[in-house]
KOLNU-697744 format. One record per residue (C-alpha): x, y, z. Coordinates in steps of 0.001 Angstrom, whole numbers, plus 500000, padded with zeros to 6 digits. Layout:
N
{east: X	north: Y	up: Z} .
...
end
This chain:
426
{east: 847048	north: 636013	up: 463642} .
{east: 846262	north: 631871	up: 462701} .
{east: 850675	north: 631293	up: 462894} .
{east: 850183	north: 633356	up: 466082} .
{east: 846996	north: 631456	up: 467954} .
{east: 849661	north: 627725	up: 465994} .
{east: 852448	north: 628493	up: 467790} .
{east: 851271	north: 629524	up: 471299} .
{east: 849533	north: 625699	up: 471076} .
{east: 852359	north: 624211	up: 470109} .
{east: 854278	north: 626211	up: 472698} .
{east: 851792	north: 625828	up: 475781} .
{east: 852054	north: 621902	up: 474539} .
{east: 855277	north: 621760	up: 476095} .
{east: 854480	north: 623269	up: 478431} .
{east: 851671	north: 620453	up: 480334} .
{east: 850924	north: 617031	up: 480909} .
{east: 848424	north: 616418	up: 478556} .
{east: 845207	north: 615439	up: 480106} .
{east: 841683	north: 612767	up: 479879} .
{east: 843565	north: 609580	up: 478173} .
{east: 842991	north: 606486	up: 479770} .
{east: 846414	north: 603836	up: 480791} .
{east: 846282	north: 601594	up: 478324} .
{east: 847728	north: 601727	up: 474417} .
{east: 848348	north: 603911	up: 471007} .
{east: 848126	north: 601840	up: 468757} .
{east: 848191	north: 604494	up: 465839} .
{east: 848276	north: 608337	up: 465025} .
{east: 847041	north: 610805	up: 462568} .
{east: 846583	north: 614266	up: 461509} .
{east: 844559	north: 615869	up: 459344} .
{east: 845555	north: 618992	up: 458818} .
{east: 846332	north: 620958	up: 462508} .
{east: 844129	north: 618811	up: 463447} .
{east: 845231	north: 615187	up: 465832} .
{east: 843366	north: 612004	up: 466500} .
{east: 844864	north: 608351	up: 467346} .
{east: 843269	north: 605253	up: 467528} .
{east: 844184	north: 602781	up: 470725} .
{east: 842254	north: 600032	up: 473142} .
{east: 839601	north: 601601	up: 474238} .
{east: 838703	north: 604032	up: 471057} .
{east: 839442	north: 606535	up: 468901} .
{east: 840701	north: 609848	up: 471025} .
{east: 841590	north: 613924	up: 469162} .
{east: 844233	north: 616540	up: 471157} .
{east: 842165	north: 619223	up: 471898} .
{east: 841266	north: 622405	up: 474629} .
{east: 844389	north: 624536	up: 473750} .
{east: 846318	north: 620984	up: 472586} .
{east: 846087	north: 618972	up: 476601} .
{east: 843704	north: 617712	up: 476598} .
{east: 842738	north: 613845	up: 474499} .
{east: 839228	north: 614447	up: 473532} .
{east: 837271	north: 610991	up: 473568} .
{east: 835538	north: 610105	up: 470375} .
{east: 833599	north: 606516	up: 470438} .
{east: 829891	north: 607641	up: 470795} .
{east: 828427	north: 605059	up: 468898} .
{east: 831452	north: 603042	up: 468556} .
{east: 832182	north: 601867	up: 472543} .
{east: 835464	north: 601473	up: 473908} .
{east: 836149	north: 599341	up: 472058} .
{east: 840001	north: 598232	up: 470465} .
{east: 840363	north: 599926	up: 467206} .
{east: 843658	north: 600135	up: 465614} .
{east: 843989	north: 601721	up: 462477} .
{east: 841992	north: 605368	up: 461582} .
{east: 841231	north: 607062	up: 457907} .
{east: 840342	north: 611396	up: 457120} .
{east: 839061	north: 611653	up: 453442} .
{east: 836699	north: 614217	up: 452823} .
{east: 835786	north: 614581	up: 456941} .
{east: 834291	north: 611140	up: 457254} .
{east: 836092	north: 609153	up: 459686} .
{east: 837365	north: 605257	up: 459471} .
{east: 837922	north: 603667	up: 462020} .
{east: 839755	north: 599627	up: 461549} .
{east: 838775	north: 597683	up: 464904} .
{east: 839779	north: 594551	up: 466289} .
{east: 836716	north: 591733	up: 465432} .
{east: 834497	north: 594137	up: 465770} .
{east: 835046	north: 594968	up: 461882} .
{east: 835032	north: 599492	up: 459922} .
{east: 833008	north: 601792	up: 462288} .
{east: 832569	north: 605110	up: 460164} .
{east: 831768	north: 608518	up: 461245} .
{east: 830149	north: 611599	up: 458829} .
{east: 830695	north: 614238	up: 461298} .
{east: 833835	north: 613795	up: 461990} .
{east: 833949	north: 611797	up: 465159} .
{east: 831190	north: 612775	up: 467011} .
{east: 829298	north: 609963	up: 466460} .
{east: 829891	north: 606226	up: 464733} .
{east: 828354	north: 603526	up: 463405} .
{east: 829400	north: 599957	up: 462314} .
{east: 829676	north: 599873	up: 458270} .
{east: 829228	north: 596282	up: 457779} .
{east: 826833	north: 595711	up: 455207} .
{east: 828476	north: 593089	up: 452662} .
{east: 831251	north: 591843	up: 454688} .
{east: 830556	north: 588576	up: 455989} .
{east: 830823	north: 587672	up: 460141} .
{east: 833579	north: 584797	up: 461692} .
{east: 832299	north: 581605	up: 461330} .
{east: 832630	north: 581579	up: 465655} .
{east: 831161	north: 584669	up: 466965} .
{east: 828451	north: 585356	up: 463868} .
{east: 828267	north: 589193	up: 466520} .
{east: 831777	north: 589881	up: 465414} .
{east: 833817	north: 591001	up: 462144} .
{east: 836938	north: 590562	up: 460732} .
{east: 839823	north: 591977	up: 462852} .
{east: 841321	north: 595267	up: 460236} .
{east: 844662	north: 595408	up: 459361} .
{east: 844770	north: 598277	up: 456847} .
{east: 842446	north: 600617	up: 455741} .
{east: 842109	north: 603673	up: 452647} .
{east: 840092	north: 605838	up: 451527} .
{east: 839105	north: 608573	up: 448495} .
{east: 836249	north: 610042	up: 447743} .
{east: 833388	north: 607799	up: 448332} .
{east: 836076	north: 604588	up: 447792} .
{east: 837612	north: 602412	up: 450763} .
{east: 839511	north: 599379	up: 450402} .
{east: 839712	north: 597161	up: 454079} .
{east: 842481	north: 594175	up: 454668} .
{east: 840573	north: 592519	up: 456980} .
{east: 842850	north: 589448	up: 458419} .
{east: 841231	north: 586182	up: 457750} .
{east: 839476	north: 587059	up: 454594} .
{east: 840778	north: 589006	up: 452400} .
{east: 840749	north: 592126	up: 450512} .
{east: 837135	north: 594028	up: 449612} .
{east: 835906	north: 597316	up: 448401} .
{east: 833061	north: 599838	up: 449080} .
{east: 832434	north: 602685	up: 446294} .
{east: 829326	north: 603916	up: 448708} .
{east: 831079	north: 605479	up: 451376} .
{east: 830970	north: 602202	up: 453060} .
{east: 827469	north: 601868	up: 452994} .
{east: 828244	north: 598222	up: 451472} .
{east: 831373	north: 595854	up: 450910} .
{east: 832438	north: 593923	up: 448251} .
{east: 834933	north: 591118	up: 448124} .
{east: 837745	north: 591605	up: 445414} .
{east: 840779	north: 588640	up: 444839} .
{east: 844302	north: 587791	up: 446690} .
{east: 847139	north: 588248	up: 444745} .
{east: 848260	north: 585324	up: 442369} .
{east: 851680	north: 585985	up: 444278} .
{east: 850789	north: 585942	up: 447935} .
{east: 848434	north: 588268	up: 450470} .
{east: 848123	north: 592073	up: 450894} .
{east: 849031	north: 594320	up: 453076} .
{east: 849724	north: 597854	up: 453564} .
{east: 847395	north: 600052	up: 451222} .
{east: 846529	north: 603641	up: 449422} .
{east: 844246	north: 604759	up: 446857} .
{east: 845202	north: 607318	up: 443857} .
{east: 842730	north: 608887	up: 441287} .
{east: 840700	north: 605471	up: 441851} .
{east: 843529	north: 603558	up: 441608} .
{east: 844006	north: 600852	up: 444779} .
{east: 847020	north: 600621	up: 445236} .
{east: 849207	north: 597660	up: 447803} .
{east: 852086	north: 595980	up: 449195} .
{east: 851670	north: 592227	up: 448099} .
{east: 853692	north: 589482	up: 448239} .
{east: 855209	north: 586864	up: 450693} .
{east: 857935	north: 587729	up: 454130} .
{east: 860760	north: 587682	up: 451250} .
{east: 858563	north: 589708	up: 448498} .
{east: 856925	north: 592827	up: 449163} .
{east: 855806	north: 594440	up: 445927} .
{east: 854011	north: 597444	up: 444747} .
{east: 850626	north: 595875	up: 443517} .
{east: 848203	north: 599012	up: 442056} .
{east: 844192	north: 597563	up: 440774} .
{east: 842205	north: 599325	up: 438335} .
{east: 838555	north: 597533	up: 438726} .
{east: 838052	north: 598157	up: 442754} .
{east: 840976	north: 595077	up: 443312} .
{east: 839481	north: 592152	up: 440595} .
{east: 842422	north: 591618	up: 438998} .
{east: 846087	north: 593427	up: 440809} .
{east: 849038	north: 594351	up: 438794} .
{east: 852679	north: 594229	up: 440560} .
{east: 854029	north: 597923	up: 439426} .
{east: 857734	north: 597004	up: 439728} .
{east: 859726	north: 598223	up: 437087} .
{east: 861914	north: 600434	up: 437487} .
{east: 861828	north: 600539	up: 440920} .
{east: 865563	north: 599509	up: 442615} .
{east: 864921	north: 596061	up: 445130} .
{east: 861359	north: 595662	up: 445021} .
{east: 860714	north: 594204	up: 449187} .
{east: 857927	north: 597619	up: 450132} .
{east: 857329	north: 597872	up: 453084} .
{east: 855150	north: 601190	up: 453665} .
{east: 853168	north: 602900	up: 450943} .
{east: 851109	north: 606411	up: 450960} .
{east: 848763	north: 608784	up: 448018} .
{east: 850924	north: 611599	up: 447920} .
{east: 848951	north: 614445	up: 446050} .
{east: 848838	north: 613238	up: 442518} .
{east: 851597	north: 610221	up: 443178} .
{east: 852357	north: 607057	up: 445086} .
{east: 855158	north: 607097	up: 447887} .
{east: 856718	north: 603645	up: 448798} .
{east: 859335	north: 603527	up: 451969} .
{east: 861293	north: 599711	up: 451535} .
{east: 865106	north: 598906	up: 450753} .
{east: 865803	north: 601385	up: 448709} .
{east: 864835	north: 604256	up: 449929} .
{east: 861183	north: 606343	up: 449457} .
{east: 859993	north: 606540	up: 446125} .
{east: 857008	north: 607687	up: 444298} .
{east: 855310	north: 606400	up: 441354} .
{east: 853916	north: 608600	up: 439122} .
{east: 850570	north: 607571	up: 436516} .
{east: 851041	north: 609517	up: 434018} .
{east: 854911	north: 608821	up: 433945} .
{east: 854264	north: 605090	up: 435038} .
{east: 858058	north: 605358	up: 436320} .
{east: 859139	north: 605989	up: 439998} .
{east: 861771	north: 608452	up: 441681} .
{east: 863314	north: 608291	up: 444289} .
{east: 862944	north: 611245	up: 446574} .
{east: 864494	north: 610340	up: 449528} .
{east: 867353	north: 607456	up: 450607} .
{east: 866760	north: 605958	up: 453807} .
{east: 867789	north: 602118	up: 453129} .
{east: 864609	north: 600266	up: 455006} .
{east: 862333	north: 603073	up: 455475} .
{east: 859376	north: 601660	up: 456525} .
{east: 857543	north: 604830	up: 457791} .
{east: 855042	north: 606828	up: 455754} .
{east: 852411	north: 609531	up: 457450} .
{east: 851092	north: 612139	up: 454561} .
{east: 848970	north: 615589	up: 456188} .
{east: 848357	north: 617734	up: 452048} .
{east: 851785	north: 618622	up: 451398} .
{east: 853270	north: 617773	up: 454941} .
{east: 854854	north: 613850	up: 454407} .
{east: 857853	north: 612244	up: 457674} .
{east: 859716	north: 609035	up: 456606} .
{east: 862271	north: 606931	up: 456870} .
{east: 862710	north: 604138	up: 459522} .
{east: 862940	north: 604003	up: 463800} .
{east: 865902	north: 605449	up: 463980} .
{east: 865976	north: 608148	up: 461205} .
{east: 862999	north: 609363	up: 460234} .
{east: 862294	north: 613058	up: 457361} .
{east: 859792	north: 615340	up: 456896} .
{east: 858863	north: 617305	up: 454187} .
{east: 856802	north: 620812	up: 453498} .
{east: 856586	north: 620408	up: 449970} .
{east: 855177	north: 617110	up: 449077} .
{east: 859251	north: 615664	up: 449470} .
{east: 860435	north: 618544	up: 446990} .
{east: 862402	north: 619293	up: 450105} .
{east: 863821	north: 617117	up: 452737} .
{east: 864931	north: 618057	up: 456161} .
{east: 866030	north: 615011	up: 459002} .
{east: 864302	north: 615324	up: 462509} .
{east: 866662	north: 614233	up: 465902} .
{east: 865475	north: 611060	up: 467276} .
{east: 868081	north: 610964	up: 470399} .
{east: 865593	north: 610743	up: 472807} .
{east: 863231	north: 608484	up: 471548} .
{east: 864037	north: 606221	up: 468678} .
{east: 862941	north: 602123	up: 469211} .
{east: 862166	north: 599647	up: 468235} .
{east: 858314	north: 600043	up: 466868} .
{east: 856618	north: 603087	up: 466598} .
{east: 854590	north: 605591	up: 463988} .
{east: 855455	north: 608374	up: 462739} .
{east: 852714	north: 612027	up: 462248} .
{east: 852913	north: 614945	up: 460743} .
{east: 851303	north: 618930	up: 460278} .
{east: 852136	north: 621929	up: 459549} .
{east: 854135	north: 623055	up: 463435} .
{east: 855403	north: 619850	up: 464567} .
{east: 856032	north: 615832	up: 464579} .
{east: 854981	north: 612903	up: 466316} .
{east: 856397	north: 609970	up: 467158} .
{east: 854246	north: 607336	up: 468720} .
{east: 857215	north: 604510	up: 470491} .
{east: 855695	north: 601092	up: 472053} .
{east: 852141	north: 602837	up: 472702} .
{east: 854189	north: 605627	up: 473826} .
{east: 853665	north: 609113	up: 472964} .
{east: 856811	north: 612337	up: 472174} .
{east: 856461	north: 614957	up: 470179} .
{east: 859247	north: 617807	up: 468933} .
{east: 857816	north: 621369	up: 467165} .
{east: 861965	north: 622059	up: 466601} .
{east: 862764	north: 618722	up: 464465} .
{east: 863599	north: 617305	up: 467697} .
{east: 865563	north: 620052	up: 469295} .
{east: 862879	north: 618844	up: 472603} .
{east: 861060	north: 616350	up: 472858} .
{east: 857876	north: 616529	up: 474800} .
{east: 855997	north: 613350	up: 475862} .
{east: 858245	north: 609969	up: 476428} .
{east: 861779	north: 608974	up: 476176} .
{east: 863076	north: 606036	up: 475024} .
{east: 862435	north: 603309	up: 477791} .
{east: 859943	north: 604770	up: 479603} .
{east: 856551	north: 602281	up: 480902} .
{east: 853476	north: 601775	up: 478947} .
{east: 850873	north: 601457	up: 480205} .
{east: 847635	north: 599323	up: 478807} .
{east: 845035	north: 597555	up: 478725} .
{east: 843436	north: 594059	up: 477948} .
{east: 843750	north: 592073	up: 474554} .
{east: 840746	north: 589170	up: 474794} .
{east: 841119	north: 587871	up: 471542} .
{east: 844697	north: 587247	up: 471290} .
{east: 846060	north: 587037	up: 474366} .
{east: 842680	north: 583969	up: 474456} .
{east: 845002	north: 582233	up: 471550} .
{east: 847123	north: 581299	up: 473584} .
{east: 848729	north: 578209	up: 476782} .
{east: 850819	north: 580514	up: 478972} .
{east: 853598	north: 578978	up: 480967} .
{east: 853910	north: 580682	up: 484105} .
{east: 856973	north: 582785	up: 485033} .
{east: 856060	north: 583172	up: 488836} .
{east: 854384	north: 585112	up: 491904} .
{east: 854823	north: 587910	up: 493839} .
{east: 852707	north: 589657	up: 496508} .
{east: 849939	north: 587767	up: 495147} .
{east: 850105	north: 588213	up: 491844} .
{east: 850866	north: 585722	up: 489565} .
{east: 852550	north: 586069	up: 485915} .
{east: 853253	north: 583951	up: 482594} .
{east: 853782	north: 584008	up: 479286} .
{east: 853368	north: 583273	up: 476296} .
{east: 855405	north: 583429	up: 472135} .
{east: 853915	north: 585630	up: 469711} .
{east: 856391	north: 587594	up: 466769} .
{east: 857714	north: 588298	up: 470116} .
{east: 855621	north: 587603	up: 473749} .
{east: 853107	north: 587642	up: 475579} .
{east: 852863	north: 588229	up: 479108} .
{east: 849509	north: 588129	up: 481115} .
{east: 849044	north: 589172	up: 485350} .
{east: 846535	north: 588058	up: 487397} .
{east: 845804	north: 589958	up: 490830} .
{east: 844722	north: 588766	up: 493452} .
{east: 845526	north: 591364	up: 495469} .
{east: 842734	north: 594070	up: 496481} .
{east: 844822	north: 596712	up: 495319} .
{east: 845965	north: 597916	up: 491617} .
{east: 849539	north: 596315	up: 491522} .
{east: 851964	north: 597266	up: 488507} .
{east: 854064	north: 595169	up: 486984} .
{east: 857832	north: 596439	up: 486303} .
{east: 858902	north: 593256	up: 483350} .
{east: 862685	north: 593742	up: 481383} .
{east: 863288	north: 591483	up: 478873} .
{east: 866038	north: 590818	up: 476437} .
{east: 866299	north: 590383	up: 473226} .
{east: 868663	north: 588116	up: 470456} .
{east: 868259	north: 588058	up: 466455} .
{east: 869807	north: 586571	up: 463978} .
{east: 868476	north: 587778	up: 460467} .
{east: 870460	north: 585830	up: 457248} .
{east: 870189	north: 588825	up: 453884} .
{east: 869035	north: 588239	up: 451089} .
{east: 871626	north: 589683	up: 450315} .
{east: 873884	north: 588122	up: 452417} .
{east: 874772	north: 587692	up: 455342} .
{east: 873966	north: 587253	up: 458437} .
{east: 873737	north: 590497	up: 461382} .
{east: 872798	north: 589444	up: 465132} .
{east: 871381	north: 592235	up: 467123} .
{east: 870684	north: 592452	up: 471045} .
{east: 867761	north: 594502	up: 472694} .
{east: 866193	north: 595268	up: 476497} .
{east: 862966	north: 596386	up: 477011} .
{east: 860830	north: 597307	up: 479875} .
{east: 857521	north: 596738	up: 479646} .
{east: 854762	north: 597515	up: 482255} .
{east: 851532	north: 596025	up: 482213} .
{east: 848846	north: 597849	up: 485120} .
{east: 846319	north: 595449	up: 486541} .
{east: 843333	north: 595904	up: 488602} .
{east: 842301	north: 594598	up: 492069} .
{east: 840928	north: 591418	up: 491663} .
{east: 842001	north: 591290	up: 487799} .
{east: 843578	north: 590207	up: 485242} .
{east: 845375	north: 591283	up: 482270} .
{east: 847629	north: 590882	up: 479002} .
{east: 850045	north: 592834	up: 476867} .
{east: 850885	north: 591367	up: 472985} .
{east: 853172	north: 593374	up: 471510} .
{east: 855956	north: 591747	up: 468945} .
{east: 858555	north: 593825	up: 469560} .
{east: 861008	north: 591226	up: 467899} .
{east: 864838	north: 592724	up: 467170} .
{east: 864907	north: 591334	up: 463893} .
{east: 864082	north: 594225	up: 462239} .
{east: 866780	north: 593762	up: 459478} .
{east: 865317	north: 595498	up: 455841} .
{east: 865051	north: 591970	up: 453371} .
{east: 865280	north: 588970	up: 456390} .
{east: 865056	north: 586478	up: 454477} .
{east: 865235	north: 583842	up: 457632} .
{east: 865093	north: 585918	up: 461238} .
{east: 865436	north: 583619	up: 464474} .
{east: 865282	north: 585225	up: 467757} .
{east: 864997	north: 584131	up: 471273} .
{east: 864058	north: 586550	up: 474681} .
{east: 864489	north: 586351	up: 478848} .
{east: 863239	north: 588205	up: 481278} .
{east: 865636	north: 590285	up: 483613} .
{east: 863361	north: 591221	up: 485961} .
{east: 859731	north: 591481	up: 487110} .
{east: 859050	north: 593116	up: 490064} .
{east: 855115	north: 594790	up: 491810} .
{east: 854586	north: 597822	up: 492878} .
{east: 851396	north: 599638	up: 494479} .
end
């Protein structure tokens, strides 16, 4: 009966549109058993109501810009922009700020550093904060203590397994796997036996650590201290684990496993593959988030419901990033001014002086030159279409990093972009 309900739930998903989700950018997606959650520019949402409605989970948090979401023992941790970490001990119903021990930002004591990455296991939580380094909590985020930085560079993605903190770290030319057995005070590189140690992503799965990188997807055993390749997807930068269910790969090539990585099956991405993505998996479905637009499949990609590649995205204002850059004017149409600035790609700002809401549709072309550490030069081009929704007499901005320079192991990237067309609709 349980499986029948799940089957009905995801069959029903293919027949209806999602409701309850405001026009916004979705930063990340996470699954816990068959529950689905997203972190967005206006907080956390859960997929509910016979799998067709997004229910906001923002009580005590408010509609703030949220990037990361981690679940451990049904306790939820959210990483935000400018507000540090929030915690929910009742599975998202109520949230409280959890920043005791984390220093406030010098420019504004009411704000905290933005969260770059987040991981949790039991009562241990680790967070990498932009501009502030790594902090560790051993009491479910009630208090935090600063860890030490890497001597070889900086820490990036995090995972925790049996009390050990694992991380990708280094510089832009050499991300490698590291481990700390003393709550972030010292770090040991664990790259022995790992071919091509440029690592993009890391996750805990059962009794092993998974990493994705130039050499594909590899697992690390705490018992043997050895690496083993479990899926050959060169350049793998995406890993999502949900119990025994794993989905991993890169934006154009992902595979799923239902038995902790013992066997794998390829997911068809013909309709949804893109340049920037997040992925997640449940017992009955695979989710693919590309540039803020979410699609899912319950038949390994034979059919996708939701977004297709090139579909337009409505977004909210990102004041913090937008305020850091000087914009150059692009032009004015029908009482709407568009300007732009570079930010690992481009940020667009729209000023609408009309008494009605508008959408600005922007088509951008990117060109990239990448030099690989293994030799050779790669040239790539891509085109993207964005839509910025702007209410009457308002300003909106949209930032992203849709770099065409996504070649695994690049040591030198140069790119340029230009606007092909932009139009105003209402």
